[in-house]
N, C-alpha and C positions, 0 to 999 in steps of 0.2 A: 374663422372666427369662432365657430362652435367648438373646434378642437382646443382653442386657447381658453375658452370658458370652462371646458371640461377639465383641463389641466389645472386651472386656478381653483376649481372646486375640489379636486383631489388633494392639491397642496394644502388648502384650507382645512379639509377634514384631517389630513395627516398632522398638521400643526396643532389642531384642537386635541387630537389623541395624545400627542407628545406632551402638550401642556397639561392635559388631564393626568397623565402618568407622573409628570413632574410634581404637580400639586399633591397627588396622592402620596408620593414618596416623601415630600416635605412634611405632610401631616403625620406620616408614620414616624419620621425621624424626630419631629417635635414631641410626639407622645412618648417615644422611647426616652428622650432626654428628661422629660418630666418624671417618668417612672424611675430613672436612675437617681434623679435629685431627691425624690421622695424616699427612695431606698437608702440613700446616704443619711438622710435626716433620721430615718427610723433606726439605722445602726447606731448613730450618735446617741439617740435617746435610749437605746438599749444599754449602751455603755454607762450612760448617766444613771439609769435605774440600778445597775449593779453597784455603782459607787454609792448611791444613796442608801441602798439596802445594807451595804457593809457599814456605812456610817451609823445607821440606826442600830445595828447589832452591837456596835461598840459603845453606845451611850449608856450612862448610868441611869438608875431609876429616878434620881432627883432631877435630871435634865428633861423635865416633862415638856416645857415650851419648845425646846429645840427639837425634841422628837416629833412634836405636833407639826412644827414647820416643815420638817423633812418629809413627814407622811403626806402633808398637803402638797408639797412639791412633787412627790412621787405620783400622787393621784393626777395632778395636772399633766404630767408626762404621759401617763397611761391614757388619759382622755385625748391628748393630742395623737397618740398612737392609733386609737380607734377611728378618729377623723381621717388620719392619714391612710388607714386601711380602706376606708370608703372611697377616698380619692383614687387609690390604686385600682379599685374595682371599676370605678367610672371610666378611668382612662383605658383600662383593658377592654371594657364593653365597646368603647368607641373604636378600638383597634381590631375587633373580631372580624369585621366585614372586609377589611383591607389588608390584613396580615396573613401571610402565607406560612403554613407550618412546615418545618423541615424534619424529615424522618430520621429516626435513629435506627440503623439497620442492624439486624442480628447476624450471627455467623453464617446463616443460610440465605443471606441477602433478602430477608423478609423484613417488613416494617414492624418494629416493636412499639414505638409511640412517636409522637410529634413534639417538637420544641418550638415555642413562639417568642420567647423573651431572650434578651441578651444579658450578659453578665459582665459588667465593667466594659472593657473594650472588645469583648468577644461577641460576634453576631450569633444569632440562632443557628445559622448554617454552619459556622465554624464549630460551635458547641456540638451540633449533631454529628459532624464528621469525626471530631475528636473522640466523642463517646463511642461511636461505632468502631473506631480503630482499637480502642481499649477493650471493648467486648470481644472483638475478633482475636486479639492477642491472648485474652484470658481463656477463650475457648480452645486455643491450641496448647494450653498447658496440659501436660500428661497427667499430673497428679491433682487435677482440679477437684476440690471438695465443695459441693453445693452449700453445705452448712456454714462455710467460711465467708460466704457473701452476705453481708448484713449492712444496716445503716446505723448512723450515730448522729444524735442531735447536738449541734453546737449552739451558740448564742442565738443566731437568727436564721441558721440554715441547717440542712441535713445533708450529710455526706454518705453516699453509698460506696462501700469499699470492700475489697477482697484482701484480707490481711492488711498490709501497709499501703496497698495500691488503691488510690481513690479513683473510682470509676466515673462518678459524676456528683455534682453538687446541686441540691434542690433549694430554691429560694421561695419566699412568700409569693412572689409574682407568678412563679410556675404553678403553685397550688391554686391561686385565684383563677388562672387561665383554665384549669381543669375543674374548677368548682369543687375542690377538695381541700381538706386541711393538709398541712405539711406531713403529718404522720401517715394519713391515708394514702397520699400520693407516693410517699417513700415506700410503703408496703407494696403498693401496686407495681411500681417500677422495679423493686427488688425481686419480687416474684416473677415478673415478666422476663427479666434478664436471666435469672436462675433457670427458668424453664426452657428458655431459648438455648442456653449453653448445654443443659442436660440433654435436650433433644438432639442437638448437634453431635454430642458425644455418642449418643445411641445410634444415630443414623450413619455416622462415619466409622463405626467399629468394623474390624476386619470381617467378622462373620456376617454382619449385615451387608457390607459391600459385596462380599462373595455371593451371597444369596441374590442380591439385586443384579449383579452381573449375569448370573445364571438365568434369572427371569428375563433380562434384556435380550440375551442370546436366544431364548425361547421365543420371545415376541418377534425378533428379527427372522427366525426360521419360519414361524407361522406366516409372517407377512410375505416372505419370499415364496412359500408354498402356495399361498392364496393368489399371489400375482401370477404364478406359473399356471395355476388352474384356470384363472380368468383368461389368460392369454390363449390357452388351449381351447377354452370354450368359444371365444370369439373367432379363433381360427376355424373351428368346426362350423360355426354359423356362416362364416365367409365362404367356405367351400360349398355349403348348401346353396347359398345365393348364386354362386357361379354355375352350379349344376342345373339350377332352375331357370337359367337364362333362356328366354324364348318359350318357356312353359308357363310357370307362374308369373314370371316377369316379362310381359310382352310389350312393355312401353305404355305410353299414355296416348290413346287415339280417341278422337272425338269427331264423329260425323265424317269419317274417312281421312281426317287430317291428323298426321302424326306430330304431336307436340314433343314427345320424348321417345326415342327408340329404345329397344331392349338393352343394348350395350350401354347407352348413357344412363339408363335407369339403374342398371347393376352397378356402374361406376359410382353413381351418387350414393347408393345404399352402402357400398363398401367404404366410401369416405365417411359417411355418418357413423358406420359401425366402428371405424378406427377412432373417431372423435369420442364416441361413448366409451370405448375400451380405455383410452388414455385418461378420460375423466374419472372412470371408476378406479383405475390404478392410482392416480394422484390423490383421490379421496381416501383410499386405504392407507397410503403413505402418510397423508396429513393426519388421519385419525390415530395412526400408530405412534407418531412422534410424541404427542402428549403423554402417552403411556410410558414411553421410554424415558422422557425427561422427568416425569413424576417419580421415577424410581430412585433418583439420586438427589441428595439435598442441594447440590450446587445448581442444578438445572430445574428444580421443581417449579420455580417462578415462571420459567419459559413455558413449561407445559400448561400451566394455568392460563397464561396469555394466549397460547394457541387455541385452547378450548374456548376461551372468551371470544376470540375472533369469530367463531361459529355460533356459539350460544347467544351472545349478545344481539347480533342482528336477527337471529331466528326468533329470539324472545320478543324483540321489538316488533318484528313483523306479525307474530302471533297476537300480541297485545293490540296492535293496530287493527288487525282483522276482526278481533273480538269486539273492540270498541266501535267498529264501523258497521257491525251486523244490524243494529236498529235502522241506520240510514239505508242500508242495502235492502232491508225488508220494505221500507217506505218506498224506495225507488221501484221495487218489484210490484207493489200494489198499484202505484201510479201508472206503471207501464202496462199492467193488465187492463186497467180501466181505459186507458187511451187506445189500447189495441182493439177492444170491442167497439169503442166509439168509431174508430177508423173502419172497422168491418161494416158498421151500419151505413157509413157514407158510401162504401163500395157497393152495398146492396142498393142504395138509392140511385147511384150512377148507372148500374146495370138496368134497373127498372125503367129509368128515363130514357136510356139509349135504345132499348128494345121497344119502347112505346107503350109498355104496360102501365106506366105511371105518367099521366099528362098533367102539366102545370101550365095554366094560362100565361102566355107571354114568355114562357121558357121553352126554347127549342131543343130537340134531342141532341143536336150537334154541340150544344153548349155543355152537355153533361160531362164529357171527358176533360176539357180544359178547366171547367169549374172545379171538378174533383181534384185536379193537380194543384190548383191554387189553394183549396181547402186543406189538402194534404201538407203542403209547405207550411201553412199557418198552424196546422195541427202539430207538426213536429217542432216548430219554433216555440209554440206555447208549452209543449212537453219539456223542451230543453230549459225554458225559463223556470218551470216549476221544480225540476229535479236538480237544477244548477246548485242551489245551496246545500244539497245532500251529497254532492260529489266530493271525493277525498281531495283535500288541499284547496278547496274553492275559496277559502278565506285567506290563503297565503298571498303575500304581495307578488310573488313570482307568477302564480296562476293568473292573478288579475292583470299583471303587466303583459303576459303572453296573450290573454284574451283581447286586451285593448289593441295590441300590435296586430293581431290577426284581423280585428275589425277594421283598422286603418288599411291594411293590405287589401281586404275585400272591397272596401269603399272606393279606394283610388284605382284599384286594378280592374274593377268592373264598371267604371263610369260609362263607357260606351255600350257595354252589354246591357246595362239596366235600361237604357233608352230603347233598345231593340226589344227587350222583354216587355216593357210597358206598351210599346206599339203592337207587339204580338197579341197581348191581352185585349187591347182595344179592337184590333182587326177581328178577333174571334167573335166578340160580342156585337160588332157592326154587321157581321154576316155578309161581308163583301163577296166572298167566294167560298166554295167547299172543295174537297178533294175531287179531282176529275173534271172540274169546270174548265172550259176554254175561256181564257182571259187575255186582256192586253193591259200590261202595266208599263207605263211610259212608252218605250219603243220595243218592248219585248212582248211577243204573242206566243201563247202555248197553253198546255194543259197543266193544271196544278197537281203535282204528284206528292208534295210533302208540305205540311204546315207545322212549324215549331215556334217556340217562344222567341227564338233569335232570328231565323230566316224562313223564307218561303221559297220552295224550289219549283221551277217551271221547266217543263219539257217541251221544246219547240217542235215544229213539224219536221225539222231536220235532225231530230233525236239529240239535240243539244240540251244539256242540263244547266240551267242558269239559276244561281242562288242569289236571291234579292233580299237584303236586310230589311226587316220589318219597318225600321224607321224610314227607309227610302220609300216603301209602299205608302206610308202615311203622308209623305210629302209629294206624291204623284197622284194623278187621276187613274182610276182603274175601270176598265170596261169588261163587264162579265157577259159573255155571249150565251152562257148556258142557263142562267138563273130563270129566264122566262121561256126557254125553248121547250121544256117538257109540257107546260100548260098552254101557252098562247102561241108558241112557235117563234122561231127566229126568222126575221125577214132578211133574205139575201137579195142583193140588188146589183145590177150591172147596167151600164149605159151603152147604147148603140146610136151612132149618128148617121142619118140617112138623108138624102137630098129631098127637095120639095116635090120632085116629080113622082115620088112614091106616095100613094094615098095613105093617110094616117090610120084609117080603119083596118086596111090590109096589114099594115105594120103591127098594130095591136094584136090582131088575130094570130099572126105568125109568131110573135114573141111569146104569147100565152101558150100556144101550141107547143113551142119548144120547151117551155118550162114544165108543162104537164108530162112531157115525155122523159123528163130527167129523173133519174133514180134519187130517192130520199126527199124529193119535193112533194109537198102535200097538195092534193087536189082541193081540199077544203081546209082553211079558207082558200078561195080561188086566187091564183096569181093575177096581178094587175100591172098596168103600164101607166107611167106618168111621163108627160112631155115636159121635160124640165127646162128647156130653153129653145127659142127660135133664133137661130144664128143667121148670119148673112147668107150662107149658101146651103145650110142643112139644118135638120131638126134633131134634138137630143131626146131619144126615147129611153126612159129608165124602167127596166123590167124588175118587178118586185115579186118574190115568191117565198112561201113559208116552208120551214123545215124544223124537225125536232132533233136533228143530228148536228148540234152545234160544233162538235169536235171533228166533223168531216167537211168543213167549209171548203178547203182547197180542192178536195175531190169533187164536191158538188159543183163548184164554180167551173172546174174543167169540163165536166159533163154538160153543164148548162151551155157553155160557150160552143161546144161541139154541136149540140142540138140546134142552137141558134143559126150556126152556119148551114146545117143541113136543111132546116125549115125555110130559111131565106132562099136557098138554092132551088128548093121545090117550088116556091112561090115566084121565082124569077126576080127576086130582089137582089140587087147588087149592093153589098155592104161597102159603102164608101162615103166619104164626105167631099162632095164636089166643090171646087172653087172656080170662079170666073174672073177673067181679066178683060178690060175694055180699053182699046187704043183710041184715043181722041186726038183730033187735029186742032182742037182749040177754037174752031169756028163758031161753035154754038155753046152758050152757057147752060149749065144745068140748073141755074137759079130761075125759079118761075118769074114770069113777067108780072109787074104790078098792074092792077086794074084801076 
């Protein structure tokens, strides 16, 4: 569906462009037709003026009224001619934006002037090609006399001719196009053609060509010599690189790891050297070609184009850099200000982390994550400020790419953003810190890493488990270490003993076992709770304090060993007795009613 819509849009734009071109062509043709019609009327009126003037000259002195009528008629024609001239100017002004000029080429294939108007059935392009061919033929005449090239005024046109050969005809519309009078334009065109032919004759003379060929051979020799010297120079540098292998070029090694060995480093340098060598040779050849082409009149235009291919982009780049300097200085000032603001935030972070600066309600472990959040906002704000000063920031392409990257970031990081937000919330909730023994869901272990995306737990079996922060937010978390340092963590274990063992003896035995266990605190004193009185045995829960929350499994193992030893010393058998009674059914266990 989208492809079909895109195709329809492209077809619509193409049809609009074609329609616009057709409309423009129709307007041009209509204006040209009007100009031809006005020109025919003007020629007709010019002939009428000649006839009237002849009639006036033939009248006698007595024919005063007839003379007066003819003069009045002559004035009316001249008035019409001035109005007609203004119409031609208006039509030409409307054509200036949509009319293409066609160049009249000189014998050296350079543009002498442009033609815009047609004459009769001849288009401007046809006229330009015909005049160019006549000028080229004239330039090839051996006995060319520059003074024989002149112009001559006819009734409404001017002809530029060499002897009996007409080179071109200039009409009033041509003069109006160039904002000149017929005579001024004729002088300009005649001088231009004369100078072009004279220069061609001078440039193509035998002595001149011989001199140019000699210079060209000299340039070729110097170019070959320079290329040979450059080749030898790079060969010398290459040999030095090979000799220095293992000495100056030992490879790239960082903290004992070899990223690039010496052989590969030398090979890369030799490749780069070869690329630079050929780039320099091609540059020399490219710069030499315009010099060679500019020596000969037939290839002079090619030389100018080759130079233009380098100078035009270089000039454009230089102008762009010069125009961009104010924006660059602005970005530099903004960057310096933001740099020192960020250094101030770094100073605050270090002071809070080390405890030198204390803020009520703000904990030292918040300093680093808070700084990272501020730094992201800091750089985002910096980008927003300098964005208008970036080159091309106002171009539609730049804006389109920015929007596209925004869409990619938004849709591609949808899951990651939830983990990032959860990571920020977890940090400020202070659920746990690095090194804490925690239980998250079914996972128990020590926290070894906290990031914005995941939290990593190391279990007692040395398993590293990565838990997404969004999962932590949706589960309960047990922290064994948060109170262990201050109030101690209570470890507890349950022993079931029969009713025949006195409970006081059992309490003393369990407490004794706890006090003998490593990492168990004597203060606060361990204590025993009788958690249940079952049918055949009592459940004794031993509770003991420790500050080593990360050694729970070791402490539990030692505690259980000491319980076994102490119970053996006290003659207590650790077991949960069960009793079975065999009844014959003769006596009811239900009490008799009184």
